[in-house]
N, C-alpha and C positions, 0 to 999 in steps of 0.2 A: 417521670415514672407514671404509668397509667393506673389510676385508682379504680377500685372495684365498683365504685358508684358511677363511673363515667359511662355515658350512654354508648351503646353499640352502634356504630355507623356502618351501614351496608356498603359494600364496595361498589363503586361506580361501574355500570355495565361497560364492557369492552366496546370500543368503537367498531362499527360495522364497516367492512371494506366497501368502497364505492362499487367495486366489481360485483359484490354480492347484491347490493341494492339494485344495480342495473339488471342483473340476472332475474331477480324476483319480479321486477316491473315487466321485463320481457315475457316471463311466463304468464303473468296476469293478462297481458295483451293477447298472447296466443290463446289462452284458455277461454277468455270471454268471447273471442272471435269464433273459436271452435264450437262452443256450445250455444252460440247465437244470442248471447245476453243483450247485445245492442240492437237486435232485430225486434220487430213486433212480437211480443212474447207469445210463443206457441200459436202464432197466427190469429190471436184474439185481439180485442180492443182493450184488454186488461193489462195492467202493468205487472212486472215481476212481483212487486210487493202485494198487489191485489191477489195474485194467484197463491202466494205464500200464505196469506191470511185465510183464503178459501181452504187451502190444504189443512191448516190447523183446525178450522171449524169442522171439516169433514172427518178428521181423525181423532177428535177429542169428544168426551162425553160432557156436554153442557159446561164448557169452560167459562171463565169470566174474562173480561177485556184486559184486566191488569196482568193476568197470567200470559196472555198472548203477546201483549206489548213487551213484557219482560223477556220472554223467550226469543222474540224476533228482534229485540233491540229497537223497538219503534217508539216514537214520541206518542204520548197518550192522545193528544189532540189529533194527530195525523191518523192514528188508528180509528179514533171515533168517527172521523169523516168517512173513512172507508166503510165502516160498519153501517153508517147511516145510508150510504149508497146501496149497500147490499140489502138492507131492510126495505128501502124504497123499491128495489127491483123484485121484492118478494122472495129473496133468497135466505133471509135471516129472520128468526123469531127470538124474542126475549121473554123471560119470565123472572119474577123476583126470586132472589136466593132464599132458601129456607132458613139459613143462619143469619144472613145479613141482607135485608130487603133493599139496601142501598146499592148492592151489586147485582146486576142482571146476569142470569145464566143464559148463555147463547146457544142456539141450536140451528143448524142448517136445515132449511125446509127441503121438501122433495124437489121443488124447483131449483133450489140451490145445488142439491146433489146432481140434478140433471145438467146444470150449467158447468159444474166442476168435472164430472165424469169424463167428457171428451178431452178436456185439458190434461187430466191426469194420464189418460191413455196416450195422448200425443207426446207427453213428456217421456213416458216409458218407451214409446217407439223411437223417439229421437236418441235417447240414451242407448237403446239397443243397436241403433244404426251406427253409432260411434264405436261401440264395442265389437260389432260384427266384423269390422275391418281387421280385428286382431285374432290371432289363433287362441285356443283355450288357454295355453300356457301364458301367452302375452296378456290375456284378460286377467288372469290370476295375479300376474306381476303388477299390472296397472292398479287393480283394486287394493292390493297390499300397499303399494306406494301411496295411494290416496289416503288410506287409513293411517299410515305412518305420518304423513304430512299433517293430517288433521290433529293427530295426537301431539305432534311437536309444536304446532302453532296455536293450540288451544289456549285460551286465556282462562279457562275454567279451573277451579281448584281441583285437587286430586279426587275429590268426592263427586266429580261431575257424573251426570247420568251415563249409564252403560250404553254402548253402541248397539243399536238394534237395526237389523237389516232383514227385510223380507225379500226373498229371492226365489227364482224358479228351482225346481228340483234337479238334482244330478244323481248319477248312479250311486246307490247306497242309501239314499234318503227314504225310499219306500220301505226298505227293511227297518229303518229306524222308526218310521211311523207305526208299523205293525208292532214292533217291540214295545214302544211306549204305550200303545193301547193295551197290549196284553199285560204289561207290568202294573200300570196304574189301576186298571179296572179289576185286576185280581187282588191287589193290595188294599184298595180303598172300598171295593164293593163285593169282593169275593167271587167275581165272575170267573168261570173256568176257561180252559183252552179252546172251547168251541167258539167263544167270542173272538179270540185272537185269530182263529182260522177264518172266521167270517171277514174280519178286517183285511187279512191277507188276500182273500178272494176279491174284495172291493178294490184294493190297491193294485192287484195284478190286472184286473179288468180296466182300471183307469189308464194304465200304461199301454195295454194292448189296443184299447179302443179310443185312445185320446183323439179328440177333434179340435185342432187349433182354431181359436176364435170362438169356440163354444164352451170348452172346458179349461180349467185353470187350477194350478196348485201353487200355494205359497209355503215355503219353509222359512220359519222365523229363527234368526240367529241372534244371540245376545253375546257380544264380545267374541264372535267367531264360533260359538257353541250352539248346536241345535236345541231350541227350546219350545218350538210349537209348529203347528201345521194346520192348514185348512184347504178344502177342495171345493170347486164348483164344477158340476157336471150337467150336461144337457139332459133335461127330463123330456122336453118336447120343444116345439118351435117357440113356444111362449113362456115356458117354465124352466127355471134353473134350480138345481138342487144343491144345497150346502151339505157337505159330507165330511166326516172324519176330522172334525175340529178337535185338536188335542193340544194340551199345554203342560209342560213339565212342572212339577210341584214348585221347584225353586224359582220359576218365572211368574208365579201367581202374585197378584197385587201390583203388577207393573203396567196394567192396561193393555197387555199384549193380546189377550183373547179378544177384547173389543176391537183392537186394531185389525186383527185378522178377519173378523166378521165384517167390519167396515169395508175392507178390501174386496171381500166376496160380493157384497151388495153393490159396490161401485162398479166392479167388473160386469156383473150381470146386467145392471142398468145400462152401462155403456155399450153392451153387446145387443141391446134391444129386447131383452126378455121383459115380459110384462109382470111376472111375479117370481118369487123365490119360495121354495118349500124346504122343509127339513124334517127329519125323524129323530126323536130323542126319547129319553125315558124319564118318568116322573121323579125318580130318585136323584137326578142330576140337577140339583137346585141351582148351583152357580151358573151352569150353562143356560138353564131355563130363564134365569134372571137376566142374563146377557141378551138372550133373544128378545125378551119382552121389552127391554130398554131400547132395542133397535127396531121396534115396530112389528115384530112377529106376533101373530095371534094363534093361540091353541084352537084348532078346528076339529080334532078328533082324538080319542084315546081308547085304548083297548088293552085289557089284561092278557098276559100270555106267560108262558113258562119257557125259559131258555137260559143257557149259560149257568145252569145249576141254581137259578133263582126264580122266584115269582115276581114278575115285573109288570109295569104298565107302560106300554108304548104310546108315544104321542106324535101327532103330526101338527106342525106349525107352518104358517104361511104369512107372507107379507107382499103387498103390491109394490111394484117398482115404478 
């Protein structure tokens, strides 16, 4: 008779059929060959791990090495050697942490961003080339299958970070961007419909006058739901403009706004622009802080009246 104090023994996992193991190994061989993992990574002298570390440095705000090692599953000594190489190449800067001087805050330098930008663009191009062979319906099926496989095979606990995807816009997204601007700025700042109309005009012009290779839009999804957007448009041969950065209230605090701005900067740098500019308002404290963190400088301000409010417009720029 089993006593109440007896320890609970977890049932042994069911044996995995040999055919299933063979099928998974076959898929691994196919997929690594298809995405070129065994080739020189993205045509560079860097390893896959090097580029993964560069990616994390480019998309985080002053991380510490322990966080990167944990999230990438890297040995601390191995990561330390990579970081030393990056530092020697002039790609990485360190500064003591404010709370714990024993941990250095890491920041990719402009030279590091310059080295990473073409790799990121090449990675995007290769992924796009793979998906371009599929019809839109097949692309949707493939992406859904990948997300499902990731969910099933994840070793993370149920509280794992939510799935964030930055994608190109599709029909319906521009209407959502306009709606979000209208709702958020009316609810939080009291701006009237004239502002929503202006955003609609900018969005329509972006679609009508879109210049591939010079303009870009990202729609940020969290677990399949639209949560943010950012745009880059050509101001001149040398200047790119960041426009219509928006973040749903429920996505705040996730680092998504910073990630969108980082994508804009990386794209503009990769396309050869010399500087990036943007226009904002003095009352948008969170956005202004985000821009200052990423090297933008306030260069001009002017009071004006619009959208039912007395406002101060600001121009910010940064060199690329």
